[in-house]
PDB file of N, CA, C and O in Angstrom:
ATOM      1  N   MET A   1      -9.178 -31.145   9.002  1.00  0.00           N
ATOM      2  CA  MET A   1      -8.918 -30.152  10.122  1.00  0.00           C
ATOM      3  C   MET A   1     -10.239 -29.294  10.239  1.00  0.00           C
ATOM      4  O   MET A   1     -10.567 -28.858  11.343  1.00  0.00           O
ATOM      5  N   ALA A   2     -10.918 -29.073   9.239  1.00  0.00           N
ATOM      6  CA  ALA A   2     -12.040 -28.115   8.961  1.00  0.00           C
ATOM      7  C   ALA A   2     -13.228 -28.810   9.802  1.00  0.00           C
ATOM      8  O   ALA A   2     -14.001 -28.146  10.492  1.00  0.00           O
ATOM      9  N   ILE A   3     -13.294 -30.125   9.684  1.00  0.00           N
ATOM     10  CA  ILE A   3     -14.393 -30.930  10.294  1.00  0.00           C
ATOM     11  C   ILE A   3     -14.160 -30.917  11.734  1.00  0.00           C
ATOM     12  O   ILE A   3     -15.090 -30.747  12.523  1.00  0.00           O
ATOM     13  N   PHE A   4     -12.848 -31.105  12.139  1.00  0.00           N
ATOM     14  CA  PHE A   4     -12.619 -31.095  13.711  1.00  0.00           C
ATOM     15  C   PHE A   4     -13.118 -29.760  14.235  1.00  0.00           C
ATOM     16  O   PHE A   4     -13.912 -29.750  15.175  1.00  0.00           O
ATOM     17  N   ILE A   5     -12.644 -28.497  13.611  1.00  0.00           N
ATOM     18  CA  ILE A   5     -13.047 -27.292  14.114  1.00  0.00           C
ATOM     19  C   ILE A   5     -14.553 -27.160  14.094  1.00  0.00           C
ATOM     20  O   ILE A   5     -15.110 -26.615  15.047  1.00  0.00           O
ATOM     21  N   LEU A   6     -15.244 -27.622  13.073  1.00  0.00           N
ATOM     22  CA  LEU A   6     -16.720 -27.604  13.017  1.00  0.00           C
ATOM     23  C   LEU A   6     -17.255 -28.431  14.260  1.00  0.00           C
ATOM     24  O   LEU A   6     -18.191 -27.962  14.908  1.00  0.00           O
ATOM     25  N   VAL A   7     -16.729 -29.568  14.592  1.00  0.00           N
ATOM     26  CA  VAL A   7     -17.349 -30.474  15.627  1.00  0.00           C
ATOM     27  C   VAL A   7     -17.130 -29.751  16.999  1.00  0.00           C
ATOM     28  O   VAL A   7     -17.984 -29.759  17.886  1.00  0.00           O
ATOM     29  N   ILE A   8     -15.948 -29.142  17.100  1.00  0.00           N
ATOM     30  CA  ILE A   8     -15.706 -28.420  18.324  1.00  0.00           C
ATOM     31  C   ILE A   8     -16.660 -27.298  18.503  1.00  0.00           C
ATOM     32  O   ILE A   8     -17.304 -27.083  19.530  1.00  0.00           O
ATOM     33  N   SER A   9     -16.692 -26.606  17.413  1.00  0.00           N
ATOM     34  CA  SER A   9     -17.784 -25.357  17.348  1.00  0.00           C
ATOM     35  C   SER A   9     -19.156 -25.744  17.911  1.00  0.00           C
ATOM     36  O   SER A   9     -19.764 -25.154  18.803  1.00  0.00           O
ATOM     37  N   LEU A  10     -19.568 -26.922  17.184  1.00  0.00           N
ATOM     38  CA  LEU A  10     -20.993 -27.343  17.490  1.00  0.00           C
ATOM     39  C   LEU A  10     -21.061 -27.755  18.993  1.00  0.00           C
ATOM     40  O   LEU A  10     -22.039 -27.430  19.666  1.00  0.00           O
ATOM     41  N   GLY A  11     -20.169 -28.370  19.449  1.00  0.00           N
ATOM     42  CA  GLY A  11     -20.170 -28.797  20.860  1.00  0.00           C
ATOM     43  C   GLY A  11     -20.187 -27.649  21.729  1.00  0.00           C
ATOM     44  O   GLY A  11     -20.862 -27.702  22.757  1.00  0.00           O
ATOM     45  N   LEU A  12     -19.534 -26.629  21.444  1.00  0.00           N
ATOM     46  CA  LEU A  12     -19.397 -25.433  22.286  1.00  0.00           C
ATOM     47  C   LEU A  12     -20.799 -24.815  22.217  1.00  0.00           C
ATOM     48  O   LEU A  12     -21.381 -24.493  23.253  1.00  0.00           O
ATOM     49  N   ILE A  13     -21.303 -24.660  21.099  1.00  0.00           N
ATOM     50  CA  ILE A  13     -22.596 -24.051  20.756  1.00  0.00           C
ATOM     51  C   ILE A  13     -23.733 -24.809  21.579  1.00  0.00           C
ATOM     52  O   ILE A  13     -24.577 -24.110  22.138  1.00  0.00           O
ATOM     53  N   PHE A  14     -23.804 -26.165  21.685  1.00  0.00           N
ATOM     54  CA  PHE A  14     -24.690 -26.894  22.322  1.00  0.00           C
ATOM     55  C   PHE A  14     -24.442 -26.779  23.835  1.00  0.00           C
ATOM     56  O   PHE A  14     -25.400 -26.673  24.601  1.00  0.00           O
ATOM     57  N   PHE A  15     -23.254 -26.796  24.250  1.00  0.00           N
ATOM     58  CA  PHE A  15     -22.965 -26.652  25.652  1.00  0.00           C
ATOM     59  C   PHE A  15     -23.461 -25.200  26.244  1.00  0.00           C
ATOM     60  O   PHE A  15     -24.024 -25.028  27.325  1.00  0.00           O
ATOM     61  N   ILE A  16     -23.156 -24.310  25.385  1.00  0.00           N
ATOM     62  CA  ILE A  16     -23.645 -22.845  25.864  1.00  0.00           C
ATOM     63  C   ILE A  16     -25.184 -22.795  25.901  1.00  0.00           C
ATOM     64  O   ILE A  16     -25.718 -22.255  26.870  1.00  0.00           O
ATOM     65  N   LEU A  17     -25.958 -23.335  24.883  1.00  0.00           N
ATOM     66  CA  LEU A  17     -27.323 -23.230  24.804  1.00  0.00           C
ATOM     67  C   LEU A  17     -27.910 -24.136  26.004  1.00  0.00           C
ATOM     68  O   LEU A  17     -28.923 -23.739  26.580  1.00  0.00           O
ATOM     69  N   ARG A  18     -27.380 -25.181  26.339  1.00  0.00           N
ATOM     70  CA  ARG A  18     -27.635 -26.155  27.604  1.00  0.00           C
ATOM     71  C   ARG A  18     -27.561 -25.250  28.725  1.00  0.00           C
ATOM     72  O   ARG A  18     -28.544 -25.246  29.467  1.00  0.00           O
ATOM     73  N   ASP A  19     -26.543 -24.438  29.018  1.00  0.00           N
ATOM     74  CA  ASP A  19     -26.239 -23.673  30.176  1.00  0.00           C
ATOM     75  C   ASP A  19     -27.417 -22.618  30.200  1.00  0.00           C
ATOM     76  O   ASP A  19     -28.011 -22.366  31.249  1.00  0.00           O
ATOM     77  N   PHE A  20     -27.723 -22.017  29.006  1.00  0.00           N
ATOM     78  CA  PHE A  20     -28.800 -20.973  29.073  1.00  0.00           C
ATOM     79  C   PHE A  20     -30.116 -21.588  29.472  1.00  0.00           C
ATOM     80  O   PHE A  20     -30.893 -20.982  30.210  1.00  0.00           O
ATOM     81  N   ARG A  21     -30.385 -22.844  28.969  1.00  0.00           N
ATOM     82  CA  ARG A  21     -31.644 -23.476  29.408  1.00  0.00           C
ATOM     83  C   ARG A  21     -31.834 -23.651  30.876  1.00  0.00           C
ATOM     84  O   ARG A  21     -32.860 -23.380  31.498  1.00  0.00           O
ATOM     85  N   ILE A  22     -30.560 -24.207  31.427  1.00  0.00           N
ATOM     86  CA  ILE A  22     -30.403 -24.370  32.879  1.00  0.00           C
ATOM     87  C   ILE A  22     -30.621 -23.157  33.645  1.00  0.00           C
ATOM     88  O   ILE A  22     -31.290 -23.236  34.676  1.00  0.00           O
ATOM     89  N   MET A  23     -30.051 -21.837  33.202  1.00  0.00           N
ATOM     90  CA  MET A  23     -30.161 -20.777  33.885  1.00  0.00           C
ATOM     91  C   MET A  23     -31.739 -20.376  33.777  1.00  0.00           C
ATOM     92  O   MET A  23     -32.364 -20.069  34.792  1.00  0.00           O
ATOM     93  N   LYS A  24     -32.266 -20.393  32.660  1.00  0.00           N
ATOM     94  CA  LYS A  24     -33.660 -20.116  32.606  1.00  0.00           C
ATOM     95  C   LYS A  24     -34.443 -20.820  33.499  1.00  0.00           C
ATOM     96  O   LYS A  24     -35.270 -20.203  34.170  1.00  0.00           O
ATOM     97  N   LYS A  25     -34.299 -22.147  33.627  1.00  0.00           N
ATOM     98  CA  LYS A  25     -35.151 -22.918  34.473  1.00  0.00           C
ATOM     99  C   LYS A  25     -34.845 -22.509  35.992  1.00  0.00           C
ATOM    100  O   LYS A  25     -35.694 -22.599  36.880  1.00  0.00           O
ATOM    101  N   GLU A  26     -33.545 -22.052  36.190  1.00  0.00           N
ATOM    102  CA  GLU A  26     -33.280 -21.636  37.668  1.00  0.00           C
ATOM    103  C   GLU A  26     -33.997 -20.257  37.969  1.00  0.00           C
ATOM    104  O   GLU A  26     -34.582 -20.047  39.032  1.00  0.00           O
ATOM    105  N   GLN A  27     -33.913 -19.441  37.060  1.00  0.00           N
ATOM    106  CA  GLN A  27     -34.573 -18.141  37.092  1.00  0.00           C
ATOM    107  C   GLN A  27     -36.043 -18.313  37.311  1.00  0.00           C
ATOM    108  O   GLN A  27     -36.604 -17.684  38.208  1.00  0.00           O
ATOM    109  N   GLU A  28     -36.736 -19.197  36.476  1.00  0.00           N
ATOM    110  CA  GLU A  28     -38.133 -19.457  36.585  1.00  0.00           C
ATOM    111  C   GLU A  28     -38.479 -19.914  38.005  1.00  0.00           C
ATOM    112  O   GLU A  28     -39.535 -19.581  38.543  1.00  0.00           O
ATOM    113  N   SER A  29     -37.540 -20.704  38.609  1.00  0.00           N
ATOM    114  CA  SER A  29     -37.744 -21.326  39.958  1.00  0.00           C
ATOM    115  C   SER A  29     -37.555 -20.108  41.001  1.00  0.00           C
ATOM    116  O   SER A  29     -38.347 -19.988  41.935  1.00  0.00           O
ATOM    117  N   ILE A  30     -36.675 -19.366  40.849  1.00  0.00           N
ATOM    118  CA  ILE A  30     -36.414 -18.188  41.526  1.00  0.00           C
ATOM    119  C   ILE A  30     -37.603 -17.261  41.571  1.00  0.00           C
ATOM    120  O   ILE A  30     -38.006 -16.802  42.640  1.00  0.00           O
ATOM    121  N   ASP A  31     -38.177 -16.978  40.384  1.00  0.00           N
ATOM    122  CA  ASP A  31     -39.380 -16.180  40.239  1.00  0.00           C
ATOM    123  C   ASP A  31     -40.511 -16.660  40.973  1.00  0.00           C
ATOM    124  O   ASP A  31     -41.212 -15.887  41.625  1.00  0.00           O
ATOM    125  N   ASP A  32     -40.752 -18.006  40.899  1.00  0.00           N
ATOM    126  CA  ASP A  32     -41.753 -18.690  41.526  1.00  0.00           C
ATOM    127  C   ASP A  32     -41.722 -18.598  43.119  1.00  0.00           C
ATOM    128  O   ASP A  32     -42.720 -18.441  43.823  1.00  0.00           O
ATOM    129  N   THR A  33     -40.514 -18.713  43.530  1.00  0.00           N
ATOM    130  CA  THR A  33     -40.157 -18.649  45.022  1.00  0.00           C
ATOM    131  C   THR A  33     -40.456 -17.184  45.552  1.00  0.00           C
ATOM    132  O   THR A  33     -40.973 -16.996  46.654  1.00  0.00           O
ATOM    133  N   VAL A  34     -40.104 -16.189  44.716  1.00  0.00           N
ATOM    134  CA  VAL A  34     -40.396 -14.799  45.081  1.00  0.00           C
ATOM    135  C   VAL A  34     -41.954 -14.586  45.114  1.00  0.00           C
ATOM    136  O   VAL A  34     -42.491 -14.001  46.054  1.00  0.00           O
ATOM    137  N   GLU A  35     -42.634 -15.076  44.070  1.00  0.00           N
ATOM    138  CA  GLU A  35     -44.125 -14.920  43.996  1.00  0.00           C
ATOM    139  C   GLU A  35     -44.724 -15.700  45.234  1.00  0.00           C
ATOM    140  O   GLU A  35     -45.654 -15.162  45.834  1.00  0.00           O
ATOM    141  N   ILE A  36     -44.291 -16.843  45.629  1.00  0.00           N
ATOM    142  CA  ILE A  36     -44.870 -17.559  46.770  1.00  0.00           C
ATOM    143  C   ILE A  36     -44.595 -16.759  47.991  1.00  0.00           C
ATOM    144  O   ILE A  36     -45.477 -16.723  48.849  1.00  0.00           O
ATOM    145  N   ASN A  37     -43.310 -16.011  48.207  1.00  0.00           N
ATOM    146  CA  ASN A  37     -43.105 -15.327  49.275  1.00  0.00           C
ATOM    147  C   ASN A  37     -43.873 -14.280  49.391  1.00  0.00           C
ATOM    148  O   ASN A  37     -44.362 -14.001  50.486  1.00  0.00           O
ATOM    149  N   GLN A  38     -44.116 -13.493  48.235  1.00  0.00           N
ATOM    150  CA  GLN A  38     -44.823 -12.229  48.315  1.00  0.00           C
ATOM    151  C   GLN A  38     -46.368 -12.679  48.855  1.00  0.00           C
ATOM    152  O   GLN A  38     -46.887 -12.016  49.753  1.00  0.00           O
ATOM    153  N   LYS A  39     -47.027 -13.762  48.302  1.00  0.00           N
ATOM    154  CA  LYS A  39     -48.240 -14.149  48.755  1.00  0.00           C
ATOM    155  C   LYS A  39     -48.260 -14.418  50.150  1.00  0.00           C
ATOM    156  O   LYS A  39     -49.207 -14.004  50.819  1.00  0.00           O
ATOM    157  N   LEU A  40     -47.180 -15.167  50.760  1.00  0.00           N
ATOM    158  CA  LEU A  40     -47.193 -15.481  52.097  1.00  0.00           C
ATOM    159  C   LEU A  40     -47.044 -14.188  52.896  1.00  0.00           C
ATOM    160  O   LEU A  40     -47.626 -14.088  53.976  1.00  0.00           O
ATOM    161  N   ALA A  41     -46.299 -13.205  52.423  1.00  0.00           N
ATOM    162  CA  ALA A  41     -46.329 -12.081  53.179  1.00  0.00           C
ATOM    163  C   ALA A  41     -47.641 -11.191  53.230  1.00  0.00           C
ATOM    164  O   ALA A  41     -48.000 -10.515  54.194  1.00  0.00           O
ATOM    165  N   ASP A  42     -48.268 -11.314  52.052  1.00  0.00           N
ATOM    166  CA  ASP A  42     -49.637 -10.615  52.075  1.00  0.00           C
ATOM    167  C   ASP A  42     -50.634 -11.408  52.963  1.00  0.00           C
ATOM    168  O   ASP A  42     -51.442 -10.816  53.678  1.00  0.00           O
ATOM    169  N   LEU A  43     -50.570 -12.575  52.910  1.00  0.00           N
ATOM    170  CA  LEU A  43     -51.475 -13.391  53.987  1.00  0.00           C
ATOM    171  C   LEU A  43     -51.007 -13.044  55.363  1.00  0.00           C
ATOM    172  O   LEU A  43     -51.885 -12.886  56.211  1.00  0.00           O
ATOM    173  N   ASN A  44     -49.846 -12.911  55.687  1.00  0.00           N
ATOM    174  CA  ASN A  44     -49.422 -12.602  56.971  1.00  0.00           C
ATOM    175  C   ASN A  44     -49.860 -11.329  57.482  1.00  0.00           C
ATOM    176  O   ASN A  44     -50.168 -11.187  58.666  1.00  0.00           O
ATOM    177  N   VAL A  45     -49.906 -10.287  56.536  1.00  0.00           N
ATOM    178  CA  VAL A  45     -50.338  -8.990  56.719  1.00  0.00           C
ATOM    179  C   VAL A  45     -51.899  -9.077  57.126  1.00  0.00           C
ATOM    180  O   VAL A  45     -52.388  -8.643  58.169  1.00  0.00           O
ATOM    181  N   ASN A  46     -52.557  -9.720  56.098  1.00  0.00           N
ATOM    182  CA  ASN A  46     -54.046  -9.865  56.413  1.00  0.00           C
ATOM    183  C   ASN A  46     -54.354 -10.508  57.673  1.00  0.00           C
ATOM    184  O   ASN A  46     -55.267 -10.030  58.346  1.00  0.00           O
ATOM    185  N   LEU A  47     -53.615 -11.703  58.161  1.00  0.00           N
ATOM    186  CA  LEU A  47     -53.803 -12.289  59.316  1.00  0.00           C
ATOM    187  C   LEU A  47     -53.559 -11.362  60.560  1.00  0.00           C
ATOM    188  O   LEU A  47     -54.264 -11.408  61.568  1.00  0.00           O
ATOM    189  N   LYS A  48     -52.575 -10.582  60.405  1.00  0.00           N
ATOM    190  CA  LYS A  48     -52.489  -9.661  61.533  1.00  0.00           C
ATOM    191  C   LYS A  48     -53.405  -8.704  61.750  1.00  0.00           C
ATOM    192  O   LYS A  48     -53.778  -8.369  62.875  1.00  0.00           O
ATOM    193  N   LYS A  49     -53.892  -8.119  60.471  1.00  0.00           N
ATOM    194  CA  LYS A  49     -55.153  -7.210  60.556  1.00  0.00           C
ATOM    195  C   LYS A  49     -56.305  -7.897  61.281  1.00  0.00           C
ATOM    196  O   LYS A  49     -56.893  -7.343  62.210  1.00  0.00           O
ATOM    197  N   LEU A  50     -56.633  -9.180  60.816  1.00  0.00           N
ATOM    198  CA  LEU A  50     -57.818  -9.792  61.425  1.00  0.00           C
ATOM    199  C   LEU A  50     -57.573 -10.110  62.893  1.00  0.00           C
ATOM    200  O   LEU A  50     -58.512 -10.049  63.687  1.00  0.00           O
ATOM    201  N   ASN A  51     -56.357 -10.443  63.279  1.00  0.00           N
ATOM    202  CA  ASN A  51     -56.097 -10.675  64.796  1.00  0.00           C
ATOM    203  C   ASN A  51     -56.239  -9.294  65.428  1.00  0.00           C
ATOM    204  O   ASN A  51     -56.853  -9.285  66.496  1.00  0.00           O
ATOM    205  N   GLU A  52     -55.777  -8.092  64.959  1.00  0.00           N
ATOM    206  CA  GLU A  52     -56.020  -6.985  65.666  1.00  0.00           C
ATOM    207  C   GLU A  52     -57.460  -6.615  65.803  1.00  0.00           C
ATOM    208  O   GLU A  52     -57.855  -6.054  66.826  1.00  0.00           O
ATOM    209  N   LYS A  53     -58.324  -6.930  64.733  1.00  0.00           N
ATOM    210  CA  LYS A  53     -59.779  -6.500  64.838  1.00  0.00           C
ATOM    211  C   LYS A  53     -60.357  -7.526  65.796  1.00  0.00           C
ATOM    212  O   LYS A  53     -61.340  -7.111  66.409  1.00  0.00           O
ATOM    213  N   ASN A  54     -59.964  -8.816  66.079  1.00  0.00           N
ATOM    214  CA  ASN A  54     -60.630  -9.726  66.953  1.00  0.00           C
ATOM    215  C   ASN A  54     -60.229  -9.312  68.344  1.00  0.00           C
ATOM    216  O   ASN A  54     -60.958  -9.612  69.290  1.00  0.00           O
ATOM    217  N   PHE A  55     -59.147  -8.661  68.518  1.00  0.00           N
ATOM    218  CA  PHE A  55     -58.775  -8.254  69.916  1.00  0.00           C
ATOM    219  C   PHE A  55     -59.533  -6.904  70.319  1.00  0.00           C
ATOM    220  O   PHE A  55     -59.590  -6.515  71.486  1.00  0.00           O
ATOM    221  N   ARG A  56     -60.075  -6.269  69.305  1.00  0.00           N
ATOM    222  CA  ARG A  56     -60.808  -4.925  69.664  1.00  0.00           C
ATOM    223  C   ARG A  56     -62.399  -5.441  69.894  1.00  0.00           C
ATOM    224  O   ARG A  56     -63.187  -4.623  70.369  1.00  0.00           O
ATOM    225  N   LEU A  57     -62.755  -6.461  69.640  1.00  0.00           N
ATOM    226  CA  LEU A  57     -64.106  -6.818  69.777  1.00  0.00           C
ATOM    227  C   LEU A  57     -64.335  -7.076  71.443  1.00  0.00           C
ATOM    228  O   LEU A  57     -63.533  -7.666  72.167  1.00  0.00           O
ATOM    229  N   PRO A  58     -65.419  -6.581  71.798  1.00  0.00           N
ATOM    230  CA  PRO A  58     -65.746  -6.907  73.221  1.00  0.00           C
ATOM    231  C   PRO A  58     -65.840  -8.242  73.491  1.00  0.00           C
ATOM    232  O   PRO A  58     -66.246  -9.047  72.652  1.00  0.00           O
ATOM    233  N   LYS A  59     -65.457  -8.576  74.719  1.00  0.00           N
ATOM    234  CA  LYS A  59     -65.384  -9.998  75.229  1.00  0.00           C
ATOM    235  C   LYS A  59     -66.757 -10.345  75.756  1.00  0.00           C
ATOM    236  O   LYS A  59     -67.302  -9.571  76.543  1.00  0.00           O
ATOM    237  N   LEU A  60     -67.352 -11.466  75.368  1.00  0.00           N
ATOM    238  CA  LEU A  60     -68.730 -11.875  75.854  1.00  0.00           C
ATOM    239  C   LEU A  60     -68.523 -12.523  77.235  1.00  0.00           C
ATOM    240  O   LEU A  60     -67.598 -13.281  77.529  1.00  0.00           O
ATOM    241  N   GLU A  61     -69.388 -12.168  77.931  1.00  0.00           N
ATOM    242  CA  GLU A  61     -69.399 -12.764  79.295  1.00  0.00           C
ATOM    243  C   GLU A  61     -70.353 -13.934  79.347  1.00  0.00           C
ATOM    244  O   GLU A  61     -71.418 -13.847  78.734  1.00  0.00           O
ATOM    245  N   LYS A  62     -70.059 -15.003  80.019  1.00  0.00           N
ATOM    246  CA  LYS A  62     -70.807 -16.132  80.157  1.00  0.00           C
ATOM    247  C   LYS A  62     -71.957 -16.045  81.256  1.00  0.00           C
ATOM    248  O   LYS A  62     -72.691 -17.012  81.459  1.00  0.00           O
TER     249      LYS A  62
END
């Protein structure tokens, strides 16, 4: 009976550890996505600034 309880306990421990590893990988993926989105937002702001500067330049006549 003790062996049965030990096997069940070890099974539960490994199951819980596996879930923690899966959650950690998901969190890393979310963190990477947030980082990429932040870089894209920064790039978008820089492009808008550049675009505004280009509109302020005097147009050259041919």
